[in-house]
C-alpha angles and dihedrals in degrees: 000000000000093000091062122090114270090246091058090047089052091052089051091048090051090054092049088050089057089050088051095059104114099204106082094209093046091049089050093049091049092049090048093050090054093046091049090054095040098089090062093045090047091054091047092052092049091050092047091051091047094051093047091048089052091051091050088051091049087053089062099261116149121237088248091054093047092048093051103035103034105024103041100254102311117156114280089240088060090052088056091048089052091053089052092050095246118153125227119254116280121244113255116254115267112262114253118229114257114261111251 
């Protein structure tokens, strides 16, 4: 965890703090509050990433450089998609067992 940015470490620590809540009902309420707010935070993070990728491109970085250096080694095409605000593909739904 030490090779991650301090902000990521703080987020992980916050999740661990939720896990450490001794009262089960209180822990469940806290986790629910975070999950209820998560869609907004997720959107903010996606927008932040998109804007920063666009700034890197404006600085003259190639898609390959952005993909490797800023996005952790994704494919350069994915870096372009992030800049365009395109989302990744959704996972397919889990198959339901056949009714017997």
